[in-house]
ChimeraX commands (.cxc) that place a marker at each C-alpha (Angstrom):
marker #1 position -0.10,0.05,0.06 radius 0.5
marker #1 position 2.96,2.28,0.81 radius 0.5
marker #1 position 4.53,1.85,-2.84 radius 0.5
marker #1 position 0.82,2.42,-4.18 radius 0.5
marker #1 position 0.37,5.68,-2.43 radius 0.5
marker #1 position 3.81,6.82,-3.06 radius 0.5
marker #1 position 3.21,6.11,-6.70 radius 0.5
marker #1 position -0.10,7.86,-6.95 radius 0.5
marker #1 position 1.58,10.94,-5.39 radius 0.5
marker #1 position 4.17,11.05,-8.09 radius 0.5
marker #1 position 7.20,10.39,-6.01 radius 0.5
marker #1 position 8.02,7.31,-7.93 radius 0.5
marker #1 position 9.64,7.00,-11.49 radius 0.5
marker #1 position 7.32,5.64,-14.14 radius 0.5
marker #1 position 3.47,5.69,-14.85 radius 0.5
marker #1 position 1.22,6.16,-11.91 radius 0.5
marker #1 position -0.10,3.01,-10.33 radius 0.5
marker #1 position -3.76,2.26,-11.23 radius 0.5
marker #1 position -6.57,1.58,-8.50 radius 0.5
marker #1 position -6.87,-1.94,-7.53 radius 0.5
marker #1 position -9.41,-4.00,-9.37 radius 0.5
marker #1 position -10.54,-6.95,-7.17 radius 0.5
marker #1 position -11.67,-10.13,-8.76 radius 0.5
marker #1 position -15.31,-11.27,-8.55 radius 0.5
marker #1 position -15.90,-14.61,-7.03 radius 0.5
marker #1 position -18.68,-15.21,-9.48 radius 0.5
marker #1 position -16.55,-14.53,-12.53 radius 0.5
marker #1 position -13.09,-16.03,-11.60 radius 0.5
marker #1 position -11.85,-18.75,-9.44 radius 0.5
marker #1 position -10.23,-17.57,-6.36 radius 0.5
marker #1 position -6.37,-17.63,-6.61 radius 0.5
marker #1 position -3.24,-16.60,-4.82 radius 0.5
marker #1 position 0.28,-16.09,-5.77 radius 0.5
marker #1 position 3.55,-17.15,-4.01 radius 0.5
marker #1 position 6.55,-15.53,-5.15 radius 0.5
marker #1 position 9.11,-16.18,-2.36 radius 0.5
marker #1 position 9.85,-19.44,-0.16 radius 0.5
marker #1 position 9.90,-23.24,-1.18 radius 0.5
marker #1 position 6.64,-25.03,-2.47 radius 0.5
marker #1 position 6.61,-29.04,-1.95 radius 0.5
marker #1 position 4.04,-31.38,-3.08 radius 0.5
marker #1 position 3.55,-34.94,-1.87 radius 0.5
marker #1 position 0.49,-36.83,-2.98 radius 0.5
marker #1 position -2.76,-35.03,-1.98 radius 0.5
marker #1 position -0.93,-32.50,0.19 radius 0.5
marker #1 position 1.54,-29.50,-0.36 radius 0.5
marker #1 position 3.57,-27.25,1.64 radius 0.5
marker #1 position 3.36,-23.68,1.02 radius 0.5
marker #1 position 5.18,-20.48,2.53 radius 0.5
marker #1 position 3.59,-18.96,5.47 radius 0.5
marker #1 position 0.46,-21.30,5.36 radius 0.5
marker #1 position 2.38,-24.52,5.75 radius 0.5
marker #1 position 1.10,-27.86,4.84 radius 0.5
marker #1 position -2.47,-27.99,3.44 radius 0.5
marker #1 position -4.63,-30.57,1.44 radius 0.5
marker #1 position -4.99,-30.20,-2.29 radius 0.5
marker #1 position -8.68,-30.27,-3.85 radius 0.5
marker #1 position -8.48,-31.54,-7.56 radius 0.5
marker #1 position -11.00,-30.82,-10.24 radius 0.5
marker #1 position -13.76,-34.16,-9.22 radius 0.5
marker #1 position -14.14,-33.90,-14.19 radius 0.5
marker #1 position -10.24,-33.85,-15.25 radius 0.5
marker #1 position -9.43,-36.43,-12.80 radius 0.5
marker #1 position -12.37,-38.64,-13.78 radius 0.5
marker #1 position -11.50,-38.09,-17.47 radius 0.5
marker #1 position -7.84,-39.09,-16.69 radius 0.5
marker #1 position -9.15,-42.19,-14.83 radius 0.5
marker #1 position -11.36,-43.36,-17.67 radius 0.5
marker #1 position -8.67,-42.74,-20.02 radius 0.5
marker #1 position -6.15,-45.11,-18.12 radius 0.5
marker #1 position -8.90,-47.60,-17.71 radius 0.5
marker #1 position -9.59,-47.71,-21.48 radius 0.5
marker #1 position -5.71,-48.11,-22.08 radius 0.5
marker #1 position -5.74,-51.18,-19.72 radius 0.5
marker #1 position -8.61,-52.63,-21.56 radius 0.5
marker #1 position -7.23,-52.22,-25.06 radius 0.5
marker #1 position -3.54,-53.29,-24.07 radius 0.5
marker #1 position -4.63,-57.27,-23.61 radius 0.5
marker #1 position -6.83,-57.23,-26.84 radius 0.5
marker #1 position -3.88,-55.82,-28.89 radius 0.5
marker #1 position -1.60,-58.52,-27.53 radius 0.5
marker #1 position -4.22,-61.04,-28.18 radius 0.5
marker #1 position -5.13,-60.11,-31.93 radius 0.5
marker #1 position -1.42,-59.47,-32.49 radius 0.5
marker #1 position -0.55,-63.07,-31.35 radius 0.5
marker #1 position -3.43,-64.69,-33.29 radius 0.5
marker #1 position -2.50,-62.79,-36.51 radius 0.5
marker #1 position 0.99,-63.71,-36.26 radius 0.5
marker #1 position 0.28,-67.53,-35.74 radius 0.5
marker #1 position -2.63,-67.93,-38.09 radius 0.5
marker #1 position -3.23,-67.13,-41.78 radius 0.5
marker #1 position -6.80,-67.37,-41.82 radius 0.5
marker #1 position -8.91,-66.17,-38.95 radius 0.5
marker #1 position -12.50,-66.71,-38.63 radius 0.5
marker #1 position -14.86,-65.17,-36.26 radius 0.5
marker #1 position -18.60,-64.67,-35.53 radius 0.5
marker #1 position -20.80,-61.75,-35.90 radius 0.5
marker #1 position -22.85,-61.77,-32.70 radius 0.5
marker #1 position -26.42,-60.50,-32.64 radius 0.5
marker #1 position -25.56,-58.00,-30.08 radius 0.5
marker #1 position -29.10,-56.39,-30.12 radius 0.5
marker #1 position -30.74,-59.45,-29.48 radius 0.5
marker #1 position -28.22,-60.52,-26.60 radius 0.5
marker #1 position -28.80,-57.29,-24.74 radius 0.5
marker #1 position -32.60,-58.06,-24.44 radius 0.5
marker #1 position -31.84,-60.58,-21.77 radius 0.5
marker #1 position -31.70,-58.77,-18.41 radius 0.5
marker #1 position -29.05,-61.10,-16.94 radius 0.5
marker #1 position -26.70,-60.84,-19.70 radius 0.5
marker #1 position -27.35,-57.13,-20.92 radius 0.5
marker #1 position -24.69,-55.55,-18.61 radius 0.5
marker #1 position -22.03,-58.20,-19.34 radius 0.5
marker #1 position -22.70,-57.96,-23.25 radius 0.5
marker #1 position -22.74,-54.40,-23.31 radius 0.5
marker #1 position -19.31,-54.13,-21.53 radius 0.5
marker #1 position -17.73,-56.78,-23.74 radius 0.5
marker #1 position -15.58,-55.39,-26.62 radius 0.5
marker #1 position -16.90,-57.50,-29.25 radius 0.5
marker #1 position -16.53,-54.56,-32.01 radius 0.5
marker #1 position -13.03,-53.62,-30.98 radius 0.5
marker #1 position -11.71,-57.21,-31.17 radius 0.5
marker #1 position -13.01,-57.64,-34.81 radius 0.5
marker #1 position -11.65,-54.16,-35.59 radius 0.5
marker #1 position -8.17,-54.92,-34.42 radius 0.5
marker #1 position -8.15,-58.45,-36.04 radius 0.5
marker #1 position -9.20,-56.86,-39.25 radius 0.5
marker #1 position -5.99,-54.54,-38.94 radius 0.5
marker #1 position -3.67,-56.97,-37.59 radius 0.5
marker #1 position -4.35,-59.61,-40.15 radius 0.5
marker #1 position -4.05,-57.15,-43.11 radius 0.5
marker #1 position -0.82,-56.00,-41.58 radius 0.5
marker #1 position 0.45,-59.71,-41.40 radius 0.5
marker #1 position -0.85,-60.72,-45.05 radius 0.5
marker #1 position -3.61,-62.99,-43.47 radius 0.5
marker #1 position -7.27,-63.18,-44.07 radius 0.5
marker #1 position -10.36,-62.58,-41.90 radius 0.5
marker #1 position -13.59,-64.26,-42.34 radius 0.5
marker #1 position -16.66,-62.98,-40.50 radius 0.5
marker #1 position -19.20,-65.58,-40.03 radius 0.5
marker #1 position -22.90,-64.30,-40.31 radius 0.5
marker #1 position -24.52,-63.92,-37.07 radius 0.5
marker #1 position -27.51,-66.21,-38.23 radius 0.5
marker #1 position -24.99,-69.08,-38.74 radius 0.5
marker #1 position -25.92,-71.61,-35.88 radius 0.5
marker #1 position -22.49,-72.55,-35.03 radius 0.5
marker #1 position -23.57,-73.82,-31.52 radius 0.5
marker #1 position -26.67,-75.48,-32.51 radius 0.5
marker #1 position -25.18,-77.64,-35.45 radius 0.5
marker #1 position -23.45,-80.79,-34.77 radius 0.5
marker #1 position -20.06,-80.74,-36.24 radius 0.5
marker #1 position -20.03,-84.70,-36.98 radius 0.5
marker #1 position -23.78,-85.19,-38.98 radius 0.5
marker #1 position -24.58,-81.58,-39.57 radius 0.5
marker #1 position -27.87,-81.82,-37.67 radius 0.5
marker #1 position -29.39,-78.53,-36.04 radius 0.5
marker #1 position -30.98,-78.52,-32.89 radius 0.5
marker #1 position -34.12,-76.51,-32.73 radius 0.5
marker #1 position -33.20,-74.92,-29.32 radius 0.5
marker #1 position -30.04,-74.61,-27.25 radius 0.5
marker #1 position -30.25,-73.03,-23.82 radius 0.5
marker #1 position -27.09,-71.09,-22.56 radius 0.5
marker #1 position -27.00,-73.20,-19.44 radius 0.5
marker #1 position -26.21,-76.32,-21.68 radius 0.5
marker #1 position -22.42,-76.29,-21.79 radius 0.5
marker #1 position -22.20,-79.66,-23.41 radius 0.5
marker #1 position -23.71,-80.39,-26.77 radius 0.5
marker #1 position -25.42,-83.79,-27.44 radius 0.5
marker #1 position -26.55,-84.59,-31.03 radius 0.5
marker #1 position -30.12,-86.15,-30.90 radius 0.5
marker #1 position -29.29,-87.74,-34.34 radius 0.5
marker #1 position -26.12,-89.22,-34.24 radius 0.5
marker #1 position -25.50,-88.93,-30.41 radius 0.5
marker #1 position -22.16,-87.06,-30.62 radius 0.5
marker #1 position -21.35,-85.43,-27.18 radius 0.5
marker #1 position -18.79,-82.65,-27.04 radius 0.5
marker #1 position -17.91,-79.38,-25.29 radius 0.5
marker #1 position -20.17,-76.73,-26.63 radius 0.5
marker #1 position -17.46,-74.33,-27.67 radius 0.5
marker #1 position -15.40,-77.05,-29.08 radius 0.5
marker #1 position -18.47,-78.05,-31.30 radius 0.5
marker #1 position -18.85,-74.40,-32.35 radius 0.5
marker #1 position -15.21,-73.77,-33.32 radius 0.5
marker #1 position -15.29,-77.04,-35.54 radius 0.5
marker #1 position -18.26,-75.70,-37.35 radius 0.5
marker #1 position -16.57,-72.28,-37.81 radius 0.5
marker #1 position -13.55,-74.19,-39.05 radius 0.5
marker #1 position -15.86,-75.88,-41.76 radius 0.5
marker #1 position -17.59,-72.48,-42.43 radius 0.5
marker #1 position -13.97,-70.91,-43.12 radius 0.5
marker #1 position -13.02,-73.78,-45.58 radius 0.5
marker #1 position -16.31,-73.29,-47.15 radius 0.5
marker #1 position -15.92,-69.68,-47.75 radius 0.5
marker #1 position -12.26,-70.18,-49.06 radius 0.5
marker #1 position -13.41,-72.72,-51.61 radius 0.5
marker #1 position -16.21,-70.36,-52.70 radius 0.5
marker #1 position -13.74,-67.39,-52.94 radius 0.5
marker #1 position -11.10,-69.46,-54.81 radius 0.5
marker #1 position -13.56,-70.45,-57.42 radius 0.5
marker #1 position -14.37,-66.93,-58.44 radius 0.5
marker #1 position -12.40,-64.51,-60.61 radius 0.5
marker #1 position -11.01,-62.38,-57.89 radius 0.5
marker #1 position -10.47,-62.85,-54.31 radius 0.5
marker #1 position -9.71,-60.16,-51.54 radius 0.5
marker #1 position -6.48,-60.68,-49.80 radius 0.5
marker #1 position -5.47,-59.86,-46.29 radius 0.5
marker #1 position -4.32,-56.25,-47.07 radius 0.5
marker #1 position -7.87,-55.46,-48.68 radius 0.5
marker #1 position -6.44,-55.53,-52.14 radius 0.5
marker #1 position -7.85,-57.53,-55.29 radius 0.5
marker #1 position -5.85,-60.09,-56.81 radius 0.5
marker #1 position -6.67,-62.24,-59.94 radius 0.5
marker #1 position -7.20,-65.92,-59.38 radius 0.5
marker #1 position -7.36,-68.12,-62.23 radius 0.5
marker #1 position -10.04,-70.84,-62.20 radius 0.5
marker #1 position -9.17,-74.55,-62.03 radius 0.5
marker #1 position -8.36,-76.19,-65.30 radius 0.5
marker #1 position -11.21,-78.34,-66.62 radius 0.5
marker #1 position -10.47,-81.80,-67.72 radius 0.5
marker #1 position -11.95,-82.78,-71.01 radius 0.5
marker #1 position -14.33,-85.64,-70.91 radius 0.5
marker #1 position -15.30,-87.55,-74.14 radius 0.5
marker #1 position -19.39,-87.49,-74.41 radius 0.5
marker #1 position -20.73,-90.30,-76.13 radius 0.5
marker #1 position -23.31,-89.64,-78.93 radius 0.5
marker #1 position -26.99,-89.53,-77.84 radius 0.5
marker #1 position -26.22,-89.06,-74.13 radius 0.5
marker #1 position -26.95,-85.05,-74.35 radius 0.5
marker #1 position -30.10,-83.99,-72.77 radius 0.5
marker #1 position -32.32,-81.21,-74.35 radius 0.5
marker #1 position -31.40,-78.62,-71.62 radius 0.5
marker #1 position -27.75,-79.06,-72.43 radius 0.5
marker #1 position -25.60,-77.21,-74.83 radius 0.5
marker #1 position -22.68,-77.87,-76.86 radius 0.5
marker #1 position -21.74,-79.18,-80.35 radius 0.5
marker #1 position -22.07,-82.89,-81.16 radius 0.5
marker #1 position -19.62,-84.18,-84.00 radius 0.5
marker #1 position -21.81,-84.79,-87.18 radius 0.5
marker #1 position -22.62,-88.35,-87.85 radius 0.5
marker #1 position -22.37,-89.97,-91.34 radius 0.5
marker #1 position -26.08,-91.05,-92.30 radius 0.5
marker #1 position -27.33,-94.11,-94.40 radius 0.5
marker #1 position -28.58,-94.30,-97.79 radius 0.5
marker #1 position -32.05,-94.62,-96.59 radius 0.5
marker #1 position -32.00,-91.88,-93.99 radius 0.5
marker #1 position -30.44,-89.54,-96.81 radius 0.5
marker #1 position -33.27,-90.63,-99.34 radius 0.5
marker #1 position -36.05,-89.68,-96.69 radius 0.5
marker #1 position -34.44,-86.36,-95.91 radius 0.5
marker link #1:1,2 radius 0.2
marker link #1:2,3 radius 0.2
marker link #1:3,4 radius 0.2
marker link #1:4,5 radius 0.2
marker link #1:5,6 radius 0.2
marker link #1:6,7 radius 0.2
marker link #1:7,8 radius 0.2
marker link #1:8,9 radius 0.2
marker link #1:9,10 radius 0.2
marker link #1:10,11 radius 0.2
marker link #1:11,12 radius 0.2
marker link #1:12,13 radius 0.2
marker link #1:13,14 radius 0.2
marker link #1:14,15 radius 0.2
marker link #1:15,16 radius 0.2
marker link #1:16,17 radius 0.2
marker link #1:17,18 radius 0.2
marker link #1:18,19 radius 0.2
marker link #1:19,20 radius 0.2
marker link #1:20,21 radius 0.2
marker link #1:21,22 radius 0.2
marker link #1:22,23 radius 0.2
marker link #1:23,24 radius 0.2
marker link #1:24,25 radius 0.2
marker link #1:25,26 radius 0.2
marker link #1:26,27 radius 0.2
marker link #1:27,28 radius 0.2
marker link #1:28,29 radius 0.2
marker link #1:29,30 radius 0.2
marker link #1:30,31 radius 0.2
marker link #1:31,32 radius 0.2
marker link #1:32,33 radius 0.2
marker link #1:33,34 radius 0.2
marker link #1:34,35 radius 0.2
marker link #1:35,36 radius 0.2
marker link #1:36,37 radius 0.2
marker link #1:37,38 radius 0.2
marker link #1:38,39 radius 0.2
marker link #1:39,40 radius 0.2
marker link #1:40,41 radius 0.2
marker link #1:41,42 radius 0.2
marker link #1:42,43 radius 0.2
marker link #1:43,44 radius 0.2
marker link #1:44,45 radius 0.2
marker link #1:45,46 radius 0.2
marker link #1:46,47 radius 0.2
marker link #1:47,48 radius 0.2
marker link #1:48,49 radius 0.2
marker link #1:49,50 radius 0.2
marker link #1:50,51 radius 0.2
marker link #1:51,52 radius 0.2
marker link #1:52,53 radius 0.2
marker link #1:53,54 radius 0.2
marker link #1:54,55 radius 0.2
marker link #1:55,56 radius 0.2
marker link #1:56,57 radius 0.2
marker link #1:57,58 radius 0.2
marker link #1:58,59 radius 0.2
marker link #1:59,60 radius 0.2
marker link #1:60,61 radius 0.2
marker link #1:61,62 radius 0.2
marker link #1:62,63 radius 0.2
marker link #1:63,64 radius 0.2
marker link #1:64,65 radius 0.2
marker link #1:65,66 radius 0.2
marker link #1:66,67 radius 0.2
marker link #1:67,68 radius 0.2
marker link #1:68,69 radius 0.2
marker link #1:69,70 radius 0.2
marker link #1:70,71 radius 0.2
marker link #1:71,72 radius 0.2
marker link #1:72,73 radius 0.2
marker link #1:73,74 radius 0.2
marker link #1:74,75 radius 0.2
marker link #1:75,76 radius 0.2
marker link #1:76,77 radius 0.2
marker link #1:77,78 radius 0.2
marker link #1:78,79 radius 0.2
marker link #1:79,80 radius 0.2
marker link #1:80,81 radius 0.2
marker link #1:81,82 radius 0.2
marker link #1:82,83 radius 0.2
marker link #1:83,84 radius 0.2
marker link #1:84,85 radius 0.2
marker link #1:85,86 radius 0.2
marker link #1:86,87 radius 0.2
marker link #1:87,88 radius 0.2
marker link #1:88,89 radius 0.2
marker link #1:89,90 radius 0.2
marker link #1:90,91 radius 0.2
marker link #1:91,92 radius 0.2
marker link #1:92,93 radius 0.2
marker link #1:93,94 radius 0.2
marker link #1:94,95 radius 0.2
marker link #1:95,96 radius 0.2
marker link #1:96,97 radius 0.2
marker link #1:97,98 radius 0.2
marker link #1:98,99 radius 0.2
marker link #1:99,100 radius 0.2
marker link #1:100,101 radius 0.2
marker link #1:101,102 radius 0.2
marker link #1:102,103 radius 0.2
marker link #1:103,104 radius 0.2
marker link #1:104,105 radius 0.2
marker link #1:105,106 radius 0.2
marker link #1:106,107 radius 0.2
marker link #1:107,108 radius 0.2
marker link #1:108,109 radius 0.2
marker link #1:109,110 radius 0.2
marker link #1:110,111 radius 0.2
marker link #1:111,112 radius 0.2
marker link #1:112,113 radius 0.2
marker link #1:113,114 radius 0.2
marker link #1:114,115 radius 0.2
marker link #1:115,116 radius 0.2
marker link #1:116,117 radius 0.2
marker link #1:117,118 radius 0.2
marker link #1:118,119 radius 0.2
marker link #1:119,120 radius 0.2
marker link #1:120,121 radius 0.2
marker link #1:121,122 radius 0.2
marker link #1:122,123 radius 0.2
marker link #1:123,124 radius 0.2
marker link #1:124,125 radius 0.2
marker link #1:125,126 radius 0.2
marker link #1:126,127 radius 0.2
marker link #1:127,128 radius 0.2
marker link #1:128,129 radius 0.2
marker link #1:129,130 radius 0.2
marker link #1:130,131 radius 0.2
marker link #1:131,132 radius 0.2
marker link #1:132,133 radius 0.2
marker link #1:133,134 radius 0.2
marker link #1:134,135 radius 0.2
marker link #1:135,136 radius 0.2
marker link #1:136,137 radius 0.2
marker link #1:137,138 radius 0.2
marker link #1:138,139 radius 0.2
marker link #1:139,140 radius 0.2
marker link #1:140,141 radius 0.2
marker link #1:141,142 radius 0.2
marker link #1:142,143 radius 0.2
marker link #1:143,144 radius 0.2
marker link #1:144,145 radius 0.2
marker link #1:145,146 radius 0.2
marker link #1:146,147 radius 0.2
marker link #1:147,148 radius 0.2
marker link #1:148,149 radius 0.2
marker link #1:149,150 radius 0.2
marker link #1:150,151 radius 0.2
marker link #1:151,152 radius 0.2
marker link #1:152,153 radius 0.2
marker link #1:153,154 radius 0.2
marker link #1:154,155 radius 0.2
marker link #1:155,156 radius 0.2
marker link #1:156,157 radius 0.2
marker link #1:157,158 radius 0.2
marker link #1:158,159 radius 0.2
marker link #1:159,160 radius 0.2
marker link #1:160,161 radius 0.2
marker link #1:161,162 radius 0.2
marker link #1:162,163 radius 0.2
marker link #1:163,164 radius 0.2
marker link #1:164,165 radius 0.2
marker link #1:165,166 radius 0.2
marker link #1:166,167 radius 0.2
marker link #1:167,168 radius 0.2
marker link #1:168,169 radius 0.2
marker link #1:169,170 radius 0.2
marker link #1:170,171 radius 0.2
marker link #1:171,172 radius 0.2
marker link #1:172,173 radius 0.2
marker link #1:173,174 radius 0.2
marker link #1:174,175 radius 0.2
marker link #1:175,176 radius 0.2
marker link #1:176,177 radius 0.2
marker link #1:177,178 radius 0.2
marker link #1:178,179 radius 0.2
marker link #1:179,180 radius 0.2
marker link #1:180,181 radius 0.2
marker link #1:181,182 radius 0.2
marker link #1:182,183 radius 0.2
marker link #1:183,184 radius 0.2
marker link #1:184,185 radius 0.2
marker link #1:185,186 radius 0.2
marker link #1:186,187 radius 0.2
marker link #1:187,188 radius 0.2
marker link #1:188,189 radius 0.2
marker link #1:189,190 radius 0.2
marker link #1:190,191 radius 0.2
marker link #1:191,192 radius 0.2
marker link #1:192,193 radius 0.2
marker link #1:193,194 radius 0.2
marker link #1:194,195 radius 0.2
marker link #1:195,196 radius 0.2
marker link #1:196,197 radius 0.2
marker link #1:197,198 radius 0.2
marker link #1:198,199 radius 0.2
marker link #1:199,200 radius 0.2
marker link #1:200,201 radius 0.2
marker link #1:201,202 radius 0.2
marker link #1:202,203 radius 0.2
marker link #1:203,204 radius 0.2
marker link #1:204,205 radius 0.2
marker link #1:205,206 radius 0.2
marker link #1:206,207 radius 0.2
marker link #1:207,208 radius 0.2
marker link #1:208,209 radius 0.2
marker link #1:209,210 radius 0.2
marker link #1:210,211 radius 0.2
marker link #1:211,212 radius 0.2
marker link #1:212,213 radius 0.2
marker link #1:213,214 radius 0.2
marker link #1:214,215 radius 0.2
marker link #1:215,216 radius 0.2
marker link #1:216,217 radius 0.2
marker link #1:217,218 radius 0.2
marker link #1:218,219 radius 0.2
marker link #1:219,220 radius 0.2
marker link #1:220,221 radius 0.2
marker link #1:221,222 radius 0.2
marker link #1:222,223 radius 0.2
marker link #1:223,224 radius 0.2
marker link #1:224,225 radius 0.2
marker link #1:225,226 radius 0.2
marker link #1:226,227 radius 0.2
marker link #1:227,228 radius 0.2
marker link #1:228,229 radius 0.2
marker link #1:229,230 radius 0.2
marker link #1:230,231 radius 0.2
marker link #1:231,232 radius 0.2
marker link #1:232,233 radius 0.2
marker link #1:233,234 radius 0.2
marker link #1:234,235 radius 0.2
marker link #1:235,236 radius 0.2
marker link #1:236,237 radius 0.2
marker link #1:237,238 radius 0.2
marker link #1:238,239 radius 0.2
marker link #1:239,240 radius 0.2
marker link #1:240,241 radius 0.2
marker link #1:241,242 radius 0.2
marker link #1:242,243 radius 0.2
marker link #1:243,244 radius 0.2
marker link #1:244,245 radius 0.2
marker link #1:245,246 radius 0.2
marker link #1:246,247 radius 0.2
marker link #1:247,248 radius 0.2
view
């Protein structure tokens, strides 16, 4: 205050000091400035000059955002490791496209299903398989991998979630439910690869199209008179007899 009054009286060099303008607690956050002394911070407390040791109060949204970010990183880390290991050790990977909209209707599973990162696993698998030159095949969510018998192909009309062992009513095969679904997905994968290989183009793991020539056909000698009316082709001309030529 003495320096301010001396400056206002014109006894100090430079421009005169202005009047104090106090901050409103409604427009600005209360703050204080320390220019001398040591300031030490340890955990949730800090030591300030004159005031001594006081507790800190962090902002309850920035802290929450930081905590959520760290939890998200912890959840993504094992998924990255899993998908990378799968892409490195397998050339072709097949996954299911779960019907999440129908699964969340079950009130007992809705929270767990919503918390499961199905989409993130599929997204990372698509990226990692492409980087390593592999293929990712996505089975349609209507494909009954758990209800189908991997031995005879019979499909059960109903299979509850509590049944962890698959028992076929036709051939009597008994197997772990997940193991049976894995075998069906493997067959689905082979079928998809066979269909893709029979076409003119096939998409590789990096998303590019490459030409695939169809398999060479083996010529088979056709016997005269064996072709049906709906078949097309050219039949070698036969020599006609004299009587046939006379009637024509």
